[in-house]
GULUMLO-639602 format. One record per atom (N, C-alpha, C): residue number from 1; residue in one letter; x, y, z. Coordinates in Angstrom, 1 decimal. Layout:
N
> NUM:a:X:Y:Z
...
***
This chain:
136
> 1:x:12.0:-76.8:14.5
> 1:x:12.0:-75.5:15.0
> 1:x:12.3:-74.6:13.7
> 2:x:11.5:-73.6:13.7
> 2:x:11.6:-72.7:12.5
> 2:x:12.1:-71.3:13.0
> 3:x:13.3:-71.0:12.4
> 3:x:13.9:-69.7:12.7
> 3:x:13.5:-68.7:11.6
> 4:x:13.0:-67.6:12.0
> 4:x:12.6:-66.6:11.1
> 4:x:13.6:-65.5:11.1
> 5:x:14.1:-65.2:10.0
> 5:x:15.1:-64.0:9.9
> 5:x:14.3:-62.8:9.5
> 6:x:14.4:-61.8:10.3
> 6:x:13.6:-60.6:9.9
> 6:x:14.5:-59.8:9.0
> 7:x:13.9:-59.5:7.9
> 7:x:14.6:-58.6:6.9
> 7:x:14.3:-57.2:7.2
> 8:x:15.3:-56.4:7.2
> 8:x:15.2:-55.0:7.4
> 8:x:14.4:-54.4:6.2
> 9:x:13.5:-53.5:6.5
> 9:x:12.8:-52.9:5.3
> 9:x:13.8:-52.0:4.6
> 10:x:13.9:-52.1:3.3
> 10:x:14.8:-51.3:2.6
> 10:x:14.3:-49.9:2.4
> 11:x:15.1:-48.9:2.7
> 11:x:14.7:-47.5:2.4
> 11:x:14.8:-47.3:0.9
> 12:x:13.8:-46.5:0.4
> 12:x:13.9:-46.2:-1.0
> 12:x:15.2:-45.4:-1.3
> 13:x:15.7:-45.7:-2.4
> 13:x:17.0:-45.1:-2.8
> 13:x:16.7:-43.8:-3.6
> 14:x:16.9:-42.7:-2.9
> 14:x:16.7:-41.4:-3.6
> 14:x:18.1:-40.8:-3.7
> 15:x:18.4:-40.4:-4.8
> 15:x:19.7:-39.8:-5.0
> 15:x:19.6:-38.3:-4.7
> 16:x:20.1:-37.9:-3.6
> 16:x:20.0:-36.5:-3.1
> 16:x:20.8:-35.6:-4.0
> 17:x:21.9:-36.0:-4.5
> 17:x:22.7:-35.1:-5.4
> 17:x:21.9:-34.7:-6.6
> 18:x:21.2:-35.5:-7.2
> 18:x:20.4:-35.1:-8.3
> 18:x:19.3:-34.1:-7.9
> 19:x:18.7:-34.3:-6.8
> 19:x:17.7:-33.4:-6.3
> 19:x:18.3:-32.0:-6.1
> 20:x:19.5:-32.0:-5.5
> 20:x:20.2:-30.7:-5.3
> 20:x:20.5:-30.0:-6.6
> 21:x:20.9:-30.8:-7.6
> 21:x:21.2:-30.2:-8.9
> 21:x:20.0:-29.6:-9.5
> 22:x:18.9:-30.3:-9.4
> 22:x:17.6:-29.8:-10.0
> 22:x:17.2:-28.5:-9.2
> 23:x:17.3:-28.5:-7.9
> 23:x:16.9:-27.4:-7.1
> 23:x:17.8:-26.2:-7.5
> 24:x:19.1:-26.4:-7.7
> 24:x:19.9:-25.2:-8.1
> 24:x:19.6:-24.7:-9.5
> 25:x:19.2:-25.6:-10.4
> 25:x:18.8:-25.1:-11.7
> 25:x:17.6:-24.3:-11.6
> 26:x:16.6:-24.7:-10.9
> 26:x:15.4:-24.0:-10.7
> 26:x:15.6:-22.6:-10.0
> 27:x:16.5:-22.6:-9.0
> 27:x:16.8:-21.4:-8.3
> 27:x:17.5:-20.4:-9.3
> 28:x:18.5:-20.9:-10.1
> 28:x:19.1:-20.0:-11.0
> 28:x:18.2:-19.5:-12.0
> 29:x:17.3:-20.3:-12.5
> 29:x:16.3:-19.9:-13.5
> 29:x:15.4:-18.8:-12.9
> 30:x:14.9:-18.9:-11.7
> 30:x:14.1:-17.9:-11.0
> 30:x:14.9:-16.6:-10.8
> 31:x:16.1:-16.7:-10.4
> 31:x:16.9:-15.5:-10.2
> 31:x:17.2:-14.7:-11.5
> 32:x:17.4:-15.4:-12.6
> 32:x:17.6:-14.8:-13.9
> 32:x:16.4:-14.2:-14.4
> 33:x:15.2:-14.8:-14.3
> 33:x:14.0:-14.4:-15.0
> 33:x:13.2:-13.4:-14.1
> 34:x:13.5:-13.3:-12.8
> 34:x:12.7:-12.4:-12.0
> 34:x:13.3:-11.0:-12.1
> 35:x:12.4:-10.0:-12.3
> 35:x:12.8:-8.6:-12.3
> 35:x:12.6:-7.9:-11.0
> 36:x:13.5:-7.1:-10.6
> 36:x:13.3:-6.4:-9.4
> 36:x:12.6:-5.1:-9.6
> 37:x:11.5:-4.9:-8.9
> 37:x:10.7:-3.7:-9.0
> 37:x:11.2:-2.6:-8.0
> 38:x:11.5:-1.5:-8.6
> 38:x:11.9:-0.4:-7.8
> 38:x:10.8:0.4:-7.2
> 39:x:10.7:0.5:-5.9
> 39:x:9.7:1.3:-5.3
> 39:x:10.1:2.7:-5.0
> 40:x:9.4:3.7:-5.4
> 40:x:9.8:5.1:-5.1
> 40:x:9.8:5.3:-3.6
> 41:x:10.7:6.1:-3.1
> 41:x:10.8:6.4:-1.7
> 41:x:9.6:7.2:-1.2
> 42:x:9.1:8.1:-2.0
> 42:x:8.0:8.9:-1.7
> 42:x:6.9:8.8:-2.7
> 43:x:5.7:8.5:-2.3
> 43:x:4.6:8.4:-3.2
> 43:x:4.0:9.7:-3.5
> 44:x:3.9:10.1:-4.8
> 44:x:3.4:11.4:-5.2
> 44:x:2.2:11.2:-6.1
> 45:x:1.2:12.1:-5.9
> 45:x:0.1:12.1:-6.9
> 45:x:0.4:13.4:-7.8
> 46:x:1.1:13.1:-8.9
> 46:x:1.5:14.2:-9.7
> 46:x:0.4:14.8:-10.5
> 47:x:0.4:16.1:-10.7
> 47:x:-0.7:16.8:-11.5
> 47:x:-0.5:16.3:-13.0
> 48:x:-1.6:16.4:-13.7
> 48:x:-1.6:16.0:-15.1
> 48:x:-1.5:17.2:-16.0
> 49:x:-0.9:16.9:-17.2
> 49:x:-0.7:17.9:-18.2
> 49:x:-1.1:17.4:-19.5
> 50:x:-1.5:18.3:-20.4
> 50:x:-1.9:17.8:-21.8
> 50:x:-0.6:17.9:-22.7
> 51:x:0.4:18.6:-22.3
> 51:x:1.6:18.7:-23.1
> 51:x:2.7:17.7:-22.6
> 52:x:3.3:17.0:-23.5
> 52:x:4.4:16.1:-23.0
> 52:x:5.6:16.9:-22.5
> 53:x:6.4:16.2:-21.6
> 53:x:7.6:16.8:-21.1
> 53:x:8.6:16.8:-22.2
> 54:x:9.5:17.8:-22.2
> 54:x:10.6:17.9:-23.1
> 54:x:11.6:16.8:-22.7
> 55:x:12.1:16.1:-23.7
> 55:x:13.1:15.1:-23.4
> 55:x:14.5:15.7:-23.4
> 56:x:15.3:15.3:-22.5
> 56:x:16.6:15.8:-22.3
> 56:x:16.7:17.0:-21.5
> 57:x:15.6:17.6:-21.1
> 57:x:15.7:18.8:-20.3
> 57:x:16.0:18.5:-18.8
> 58:x:15.7:17.4:-18.3
> 58:x:15.9:17.1:-16.9
> 58:x:16.8:15.9:-16.7
> 59:x:17.6:15.5:-17.8
> 59:x:18.5:14.3:-17.7
> 59:x:19.6:14.5:-16.6
> 60:x:20.2:15.7:-16.6
> 60:x:21.3:15.9:-15.6
> 60:x:20.9:16.8:-14.5
> 61:x:19.6:17.0:-14.3
> 61:x:19.1:18.0:-13.3
> 61:x:19.1:17.3:-11.9
> 62:x:19.3:18.2:-10.9
> 62:x:19.0:17.8:-9.6
> 62:x:17.5:17.7:-9.4
> 63:x:17.0:16.7:-8.7
> 63:x:15.6:16.5:-8.5
> 63:x:15.2:16.8:-7.1
> 64:x:14.3:17.8:-6.9
> 64:x:13.7:18.1:-5.6
> 64:x:12.3:17.5:-5.5
> 65:x:12.0:16.7:-4.6
> 65:x:10.7:16.1:-4.4
> 65:x:10.0:16.8:-3.2
> 66:x:8.8:17.2:-3.5
> 66:x:8.0:17.9:-2.5
> 66:x:6.7:17.1:-2.3
> 67:x:6.6:16.3:-1.2
> 67:x:5.4:15.5:-0.9
> 67:x:4.3:16.4:-0.3
> 68:x:3.1:15.8:-0.1
> 68:x:2.0:16.6:0.5
> 68:x:2.4:16.9:1.9
> 69:x:3.0:15.9:2.6
> 69:x:3.4:16.2:4.0
> 69:x:4.8:15.6:4.2
> 70:x:5.5:16.1:5.1
> 70:x:6.8:15.6:5.4
> 70:x:7.9:16.4:4.9
> 71:x:9.1:15.9:4.9
> 71:x:10.3:16.7:4.5
> 71:x:10.4:16.8:3.0
> 72:x:11.2:17.7:2.5
> 72:x:11.5:17.9:1.1
> 72:x:12.7:17.0:0.9
> 73:x:12.8:16.4:-0.3
> 73:x:13.9:15.5:-0.7
> 73:x:14.7:16.1:-1.8
> 74:x:16.0:16.1:-1.6
> 74:x:16.9:16.4:-2.7
> 74:x:17.5:15.1:-3.2
> 75:x:17.3:14.7:-4.4
> 75:x:17.5:13.4:-4.9
> 75:x:16.8:12.4:-4.0
> 76:x:17.4:11.7:-3.1
> 76:x:16.7:10.8:-2.2
> 76:x:16.9:11.1:-0.8
> 77:x:17.6:12.2:-0.5
> 77:x:17.9:12.6:0.9
> 77:x:17.0:13.7:1.4
> 78:x:16.4:13.5:2.6
> 78:x:15.6:14.5:3.1
> 78:x:16.4:15.8:3.5
> 79:x:15.9:17.0:3.2
> 79:x:16.6:18.2:3.5
> 79:x:15.6:19.2:4.1
> 80:x:16.1:20.2:4.8
> 80:x:15.3:21.4:5.2
> 80:x:15.5:22.4:4.1
> 81:x:14.7:23.5:4.2
> 81:x:14.9:24.6:3.2
> 81:x:16.2:25.3:3.3
> 82:x:16.7:25.5:4.5
> 82:x:18.0:26.1:4.7
> 82:x:19.1:25.3:4.1
> 83:x:19.1:24.0:4.4
> 83:x:20.2:23.1:3.9
> 83:x:20.0:22.9:2.4
> 84:x:18.8:23.0:1.9
> 84:x:18.6:22.9:0.4
> 84:x:19.3:23.9:-0.3
> 85:x:19.3:25.2:0.1
> 85:x:20.0:26.3:-0.5
> 85:x:21.5:26.0:-0.5
> 86:x:22.0:25.6:0.6
> 86:x:23.4:25.3:0.8
> 86:x:23.8:24.2:-0.2
> 87:x:23.1:23.1:-0.3
> 87:x:23.4:22.0:-1.1
> 87:x:23.3:22.4:-2.6
> 88:x:22.3:23.2:-2.9
> 88:x:22.2:23.7:-4.3
> 88:x:23.4:24.6:-4.7
> 89:x:23.9:25.4:-3.8
> 89:x:25.0:26.2:-4.0
> 89:x:26.3:25.4:-4.2
> 90:x:26.4:24.3:-3.4
> 90:x:27.6:23.4:-3.6
> 90:x:27.5:22.7:-4.9
> 91:x:26.3:22.3:-5.3
> 91:x:26.2:21.7:-6.6
> 91:x:26.5:22.6:-7.8
> 92:x:26.2:23.9:-7.7
> 92:x:26.5:24.8:-8.7
> 92:x:28.0:25.0:-8.8
> 93:x:28.7:25.1:-7.6
> 93:x:30.1:25.2:-7.6
> 93:x:30.8:24.0:-8.2
> 94:x:30.2:22.8:-8.0
> 94:x:30.8:21.6:-8.6
> 94:x:30.6:21.5:-10.1
> 95:x:29.4:21.9:-10.5
> 95:x:29.0:21.9:-12.0
> 95:x:28.2:23.1:-12.3
> 96:x:28.7:24.1:-12.9
> 96:x:28.0:25.4:-13.2
> 96:x:26.8:25.2:-14.1
> 97:x:26.7:24.0:-14.9
> 97:x:25.6:23.8:-15.8
> 97:x:24.5:23.0:-15.2
> 98:x:24.5:22.9:-13.9
> 98:x:23.5:22.1:-13.2
> 98:x:22.1:22.9:-13.2
> 99:x:21.1:22.1:-13.4
> 99:x:19.7:22.6:-13.4
> 99:x:18.9:21.9:-12.3
> 100:x:17.7:22.4:-12.0
> 100:x:16.9:21.9:-11.0
> 100:x:15.6:21.5:-11.6
> 101:x:15.1:20.3:-11.2
> 101:x:13.8:19.8:-11.6
> 101:x:13.0:19.6:-10.3
> 102:x:11.7:20.0:-10.3
> 102:x:10.9:19.9:-9.1
> 102:x:9.8:18.9:-9.4
> 103:x:9.7:17.9:-8.5
> 103:x:8.6:17.0:-8.5
> 103:x:7.7:17.3:-7.2
> 104:x:6.5:17.8:-7.5
> 104:x:5.6:18.2:-6.4
> 104:x:4.3:17.4:-6.4
> 105:x:3.9:17.0:-5.3
> 105:x:2.6:16.3:-5.2
> 105:x:1.5:17.3:-5.6
> 106:x:0.4:16.7:-6.1
> 106:x:-0.8:17.6:-6.4
> 106:x:-1.3:18.4:-5.3
> 107:x:-1.3:17.8:-4.1
> 107:x:-1.8:18.5:-2.9
> 107:x:-0.7:19.1:-2.1
> 108:x:0.5:19.2:-2.6
> 108:x:1.6:19.9:-1.9
> 108:x:1.3:21.4:-1.8
> 109:x:1.7:22.0:-0.7
> 109:x:1.5:23.4:-0.5
> 109:x:2.3:24.2:-1.5
> 110:x:1.6:25.2:-2.2
> 110:x:2.3:26.0:-3.2
> 110:x:3.4:26.8:-2.6
> 111:x:3.3:27.1:-1.3
> 111:x:4.3:27.9:-0.6
> 111:x:5.6:27.1:-0.6
> 112:x:5.5:25.8:-0.4
> 112:x:6.7:24.9:-0.4
> 112:x:7.4:25.0:-1.7
> 113:x:6.6:24.9:-2.8
> 113:x:7.2:24.9:-4.2
> 113:x:7.8:26.3:-4.4
> 114:x:7.2:27.3:-4.0
> 114:x:7.7:28.7:-4.1
> 114:x:9.0:28.8:-3.3
> 115:x:9.1:28.3:-2.1
> 115:x:10.3:28.4:-1.3
> 115:x:11.5:27.6:-2.0
> 116:x:11.2:26.5:-2.6
> 116:x:12.2:25.7:-3.4
> 116:x:12.7:26.5:-4.6
> 117:x:11.8:27.2:-5.3
> 117:x:12.2:28.0:-6.4
> 117:x:13.0:29.2:-5.9
> 118:x:12.7:29.8:-4.8
> 118:x:13.5:30.9:-4.3
> 118:x:14.8:30.4:-3.8
> 119:x:14.9:29.2:-3.2
> 119:x:16.2:28.7:-2.8
> 119:x:17.1:28.4:-4.1
> 120:x:16.5:28.0:-5.1
> 120:x:17.2:27.8:-6.4
> 120:x:17.7:29.1:-7.0
> 121:x:16.9:30.1:-7.0
> 121:x:17.3:31.4:-7.5
> 121:x:18.4:32.0:-6.6
> 122:x:18.3:31.8:-5.3
> 122:x:19.4:32.3:-4.4
> 122:x:20.7:31.6:-4.7
> 123:x:20.6:30.3:-5.1
> 123:x:21.8:29.6:-5.4
> 123:x:22.3:29.7:-6.8
> 124:x:21.6:30.6:-7.6
> 124:x:21.9:30.8:-9.0
> 124:x:21.8:29.6:-9.8
> 125:x:20.8:28.8:-9.6
> 125:x:20.6:27.5:-10.3
> 125:x:19.3:27.6:-11.1
> 126:x:19.2:27.4:-12.4
> 126:x:18.0:27.5:-13.1
> 126:x:17.1:26.3:-12.9
> 127:x:15.8:26.6:-12.8
> 127:x:14.8:25.5:-12.7
> 127:x:14.4:25.1:-14.1
> 128:x:14.8:23.8:-14.4
> 128:x:14.6:23.3:-15.8
> 128:x:13.1:22.9:-16.0
> 129:x:12.3:22.7:-15.0
> 129:x:10.9:22.3:-15.2
> 129:x:10.5:21.5:-14.0
> 130:x:9.2:21.1:-14.1
> 130:x:8.6:20.4:-13.0
> 130:x:8.0:19.1:-13.7
> 131:x:8.1:18.0:-12.9
> 131:x:7.6:16.7:-13.4
> 131:x:6.1:16.7:-13.2
> 132:x:5.4:16.3:-14.2
> 132:x:3.9:16.1:-14.1
> 132:x:3.6:14.9:-14.9
> 133:x:2.4:14.3:-14.6
> 133:x:1.9:13.2:-15.3
> 133:x:1.3:13.7:-16.6
> 134:x:1.6:13.1:-17.7
> 134:x:1.0:13.5:-19.0
> 134:x:-0.3:12.8:-19.2
> 135:x:-1.4:13.6:-19.4
> 135:x:-2.7:13.0:-19.6
> 135:x:-2.8:12.4:-21.0
> 136:x:-3.5:11.2:-21.1
> 136:x:-3.5:10.6:-22.4
> 136:x:-4.4:11.4:-23.4
***
C-alpha cells in the first residue's frame, strides 16, 4: 500500500515591509517634486498694453477684480458697490498709505470700472493703476 502525502503548495515569500518602504519613498518623492498650481478664482481676459507695468506700484495695493459678469471682488471676497466703498474706507483708516489696483476683464462694462473708481475717490483712496496684459 502506497501512502501519498500531499505537500501544501508554498506561497511565494514576498516581504511586505520592503514593499511598504519602497511605496513610501516613491510617495515622498512625488510629494516633494510636485508643484501645486494656483488657479485664479475669476478668469479674466485682460486688455493688452504696449507699455510694461511699473514695478512696485501695486505691491501693497488692494486689488479689485471686475469680471465680465458676476460680482465685483475685493481681494478674493465678492462685494457689492455699496459695501466696496465701506471696506475701502475701513482700509484707509487702518493704513492711510493704501492704494487701489483694478483688474478688469476686457469685456467688463466700463460703467462698473467707473463706479469702482468713484467708490475709491469717495473713500479717499488713490487708484495706483490697472492690471493689463503686456503685449510682446
